[in-house]
N, C-alpha and C positions, 0 to 999 in steps of 0.2 A: 663385224660388230654391229649392234643395233641398239637403239633406245626408243622410248615411246613417251608421249605426253598426252594427257587428257584434254580434249578440246571442248567437249560438251557432254551432256548426259549420254552415256553409252557410245560416245564418239571419241576415237583416238587417232593420233598420228604416229606412225612408226617410221623412224629414219634409219636407213641402212645403206651399206655400200659394198662394192667389190673392188679388189685391188687391181692394179694395172695388169698383172699377170693373168688374172681371170678374165678381164675385159679383152685382153689380147687373144685369148682362147675364143672368145665370142666373135671377135673381128675375123679370125681365121675361118670360123664356122660360116659367118656371113659371106665371106669372099667365095668359099667353095660352093655355097648354095647359089650364088648369083653370078658367078664368073662367066657363064655362057650368055648372059644378057648384055655384057659390055662389048662395045664395038670400038676397037683401037686400031687405027691404020698401021699396017705392017705386021699385024698379028692375026693368026687364025682365031676363030671364035673359041673363047675359053682358054686361050694359051697366053694371054697377056699377064705378066707378073702383077702381083698385088700393088707393088709400089707404083707401077705405071698407071694402073687403074685409079689409085688414089690421087696421083698427080694430075690425071686427066679430069676426073669427075669431082675431086675434093675428098678429103678424108671422111667426111660425114656420110658419104654415100653408103657405107657399110654399117652405119650406127644402128639403124632400126632393127635389123635382124640380130645384131650383136646384143642389143639391149634385151630383146625377147629371149635370147639364149641364156644370158646370165640371170635374168629374172626367174627362170624356171627353178633354179635352186636357191637363189638369194632371198626371194620373198618368203617361200615356205620356211626357210631356216630362221629368218628374222621374226616371222609370226610365231613360230614355236618358242624362240628365245624370249619373246615378250611375255609369254605365259597368259596372254589374253584369250578369252573364249570368244573367238571371232565368228560372227554369223553373217557376214556380208562379203561380197567380192571386193577386193581392194581397188581404190581409186589411186592409181600410181602416177606420180609426177617425177620427171627426171630433173634432178637438181644440177648435176654435172655429168658429162661424159667426155672422156678424152683418153687417147692411147697412153698418155704420160701419167695421168692420175687415176685412171680407172673410172668408175661410175658410182654416183651416189643418188639415192632415191628417197622419196617420201611416199607413204601409202596411208590413205585415209580409210579407216575401217570402223565398223560398228560391232559392238560386243553384246553378248547375252546380258539382259538387264538383271539387276538385283531385284529380288521379289520379297516383300515383307507380307507375311500372312499369319494371322492369329485366329483363334476361335474356329478352327477347322473341324473340331469335334463337336457333335451335337447340332449339325446343320439340319434344318427342317425341310421336309418335302411333303407334297400332297399325295397321300396314298390313293391309288386309283382302284375303283371297284371293277373287278373283272368277271364277266359272265359271257356265255355263249348262247345266243338266241336261236330260235328255229329259223328266223330270217337269215342269220349268218350261214347256217347249214344249207338252206335252200339256194342262197346266192352261190355258194361254192359248187353245189350240184349243177346249177345252170351253167357255170363256167365249164365244167367237165362235159356237160351235154353239148355245149357249143363246139368244144374241141373235136368231138366225134360226129359232128354234123356232116351230112353229104351236101356237096355243092352241085346244084342242078341249074341248068339254063331254062329261062322262060321267055316266051316270045309274044304272048297275046295280051299283055297288060302293061300299064304304065309303071314307072319306078315308084316304089313305096319306101318309107323309112325302114331301115334295116336291110334293104337290098344291097347287092353288090353291082354297081354300075361299071360296065366296061367302056372306057371313053378314050378318045383322042382329044387333046386340048392344046391350045397355044395362047399365051398371054400377050397383051398389048398395052402399052402405056403411051398416051398421046399419039395413038395411031401407029406406033412402032413396036415390033416384037422385042421383048427383053430376054436377056440371057437367063437360062434356067427355068423359063416359063412354059416349057413344051414337054408333052408326054404322049406316048402312043400305047394303045391297048392297056391302059392303066386301070387296075381294078380298085375302085373306090367304094368303101363301105359307107353307105349313107347313114348319117347319125354318129359316125366315129369321131367327127370333128378333127380329122387329120388335115383337112384343107382349111385355108383361112376364111374368116368372116362367114358369110351365108352361102358359100359356094355349093355345099352339098344340098341345102334346102332348096336351092333354085333348080335342082334337077328333078325334084319330086313332081310326079305327074307327067313327065316327059316319056316318050316311047322310043323304041329302037328305030334308028334312021333319022331322028330329029337332030337338027342343028340348033344349038342353044347359045345365046349371048348371056354370059354370066358376069354380072357387075359386082365387084368387091372393092374393099379398101384395105390395104395392108396395115397391120398394126403399127402404132407409133414407135414401138420398140423392136421392130423387125430388124434382123441382123444386117441387111443390106441397106445402107443409108440412102441409096438412090431409089429405093422402093418404099422405105418406111413412111407410113402415114399417107401414102398416095393412092388414088383410085386406079383401078385397072380393069380391062375388059378381057375375058377369056372366051375364045371361040371354041365351043365344045361340040363334038359329034358323039351321039349315043350309039355305040356299036353292039351292045349286048346287055342283058340283065340276068343276074344270077341270084339265087336265093339259097339260104341254108335250110336244109331239111333236117330237123332235129329228131334224134332217136327218143323213144319213150324211156323214161327213167323207171326201171323196175328191176326185179331180181335177175332177169336175163341180161339186161344191160350191164349190171354190176359184175356178174359172172364172166361176161365176155371182155370187159375192159379193166378189171381190177383183180387183186388176189383174194377178194372176198366172194362169198357165195350169195349173200342176201343183201337187200337194200338197207335193212336195219343195221347189219354189221358195218356196212360202209358208212352210214350216217354216224354211227358211234365213233368210227375212226376219224372221220372228218371233224367231228366235234372235239375230239382229243387234240387233233393237230391245230385247230383254230385256237383252242384254249392255250396251248403251248406258245403259239405265235403271239397271242395277246399278252401273255405273261412276259415274253421277251420284249415286246413293245413297251410294256409298263416299266420293265426294268431299265430299258434304254432311256425312257422319259425321266425316270427317277435320277439316273446318272446325269443326264443333261441338265435337269433342274438344279441338282446339287452343285455341279461344276459351274453353272452360271452364277450361283450364289457365292461360291468360293472366289471366282474371278472378281465379283463386285466387292468382296472383302479385301482383296489383295491390293497392295500398293506397288505399282510397277509402271515403267514407261517402255513400251515395246518398240524397238526399231522397225521402221517400215520394211527394211531388208528381210526380216524374219517372215513377215506376211508374204512378201513377194516370192521368197524361196519356197514357201508352202504352196503357193499358187502354181509355181513352176513345177513342183513335184506332182501336183494333181493333174496338170495338163500333160505332163510326160506319161503318167500312168494311163490317162485316157487315150493318148496317142498310141501307146503300145497295145491297148485293148482293141482299138478299131483296126490297127494294122494286122492283128491276128485274124480279123474277120475279112481281110483282103481289101480294106479301105485305106485311103490316105487321108490325112487331116484336111487337106485342101478340098478334096472331094466331099468329105463329110460336111464341112462348113458351108460349102456351096449348096449342097442338097438341102441343108437345114435352114438356109438363109441367115447364117450366123457369121460372126467374125471372131478372130482370136481375142480381140479386145472385149467383146461381149462375154466370151467364156471366162476371161480373167475377172471381170466384174461379177459374174455369177458365182465364182468360187471365193470371192473376197470375204464375204461375211462369215462363211463357215470356216475359212482358213484362219481368220483372225480369232475366232472362238477357240479353235483347236490349238493354236499356238499359245494363247493365253492360258488355256486350261492345262496344257502340258507344263508350262513354266511354273504354274502354281503347284502342280503335283510334284515336280522336281524339287521345289522348295520344301514341301512337306516331307518328301523322302529324306532330304538332308536334315531337316529338323528332327525326324524320327530315327535318324541313323539307320536307315533301311539297308540291309545287307543281302547279297545274293550269293548262294554257294555254287560249287561246281556242278552238283547234280541238277540244280534248277537250270543252269546254262545248257547242260546236255539235253535236258527235256525240251527246252525251247528250240534247240537246233533240230531235234528229232521232229518236233511239230512243224517247223518250217519246211524240212525235207519232205514230210508227208504231204503238206498242203501243195507244194510245188512239184511233187512226184519226182524228187531228186534223191540221189544218194547223199548220206550225211557228209561224206568227205567232199562232195562237190559244193555243198553249202559252206563248209569250212574254207574251201579254196576261194569261193566267191567273197568270203569275208576277210580273206588274207590272214586267217587265223586270229583276227582282231575281234574279240567278243565284247568290246567296250559298249558298242551300240546295243547289243542284246542285254547287257547288264543294266544300262540306263532304262531300256524299255521295261524290264522286269521290276526295277525300282519304282518306276512310275505306276505300274499296275498294282504293286504292293501298297503304295501310298493311297491309291484310289480305294483299295480294299479297306484300308484303315478308316478312311473317311466314310465309306458306306456302312461299315460295321457300327460306326458311332452316330450315324444319322438318325433323326427322330421323325417319325410319321406324325403328320398333323391330323 
């Protein structure tokens, strides 16, 4: 049995317990898990009876794992019985634990907040003028031109802006080399601003074979606190210079590199794609502006746990992404001069916006009594399967045939559609 009481806004305490029989099951689990670690004179390792172990070490020696064992079922059951929409990990305290009386607990949890929202129809937004200029098309052409450039080595001149300098470098601070500040045969594009401060500019005018002292200062917000805001010296050896040899943009280039035959056809296609991209950007900006206004209209107090959970999800997604590229999170953070704390803070603002926006849309979906039918659920499962290149049944299996999450997502999308349909351009 369990009960709960409200402690503060969105904060509750759930009290629950397990009987002596269930706790005894936990004690047996704990004993079998740990029996090989107990040393009892006269008994081989793992062969001493539980009563002897408890008499030697004290009954409480088995309590930790026993408590963990019973909580696996007891807390989820108590949380479900409470009917609370819990959004945080529980902060569990043991009130009592004994072989005679079982165990009782309290869990402090945070719940999804109540959201009050009105006047969500007729929200205004600034309509963006969309046009594609000749400069937009030329910029895209230059990018394609750069992609097909030939890289050739030069040896008879100094480094210029736009060149690729092949360098060895080693960084020093207060006369001592620091970790992560060394590279060999590194190809650095001058003007790319991929290195800190004025590192790249200080190589302009240097020639192959030159040894260069490059003085820089790390940014104040640099990910490694031992380097942030501090001056450093890099010993750099110029080992080579490469340049990009750009192809001429004409009908021949287009025929060789695209599905089009003429430059004019290609430009028209580029213009159409840029227009589509700008329309999508404008649509996204419209949604973001409207959602921000909805959040401002809403009355709610969001538990920090919801923001932290969203940040956790973003970092988990990012970690999975770089692992697919063969990188570990530690290696990535070290290479970028960042820390997990920096990442969390970088994600905080967008995570807070997204959590609040979703809460508002959930409230609107409830107010509008938004419904989702079986066909819509099936279409969404098919879309997910297609995006992840999976069989539909594998998606169902991953969901444990629980489509409640899909239903909520579709309700939120429908709520957003209602808001957008009723929005008014300024």
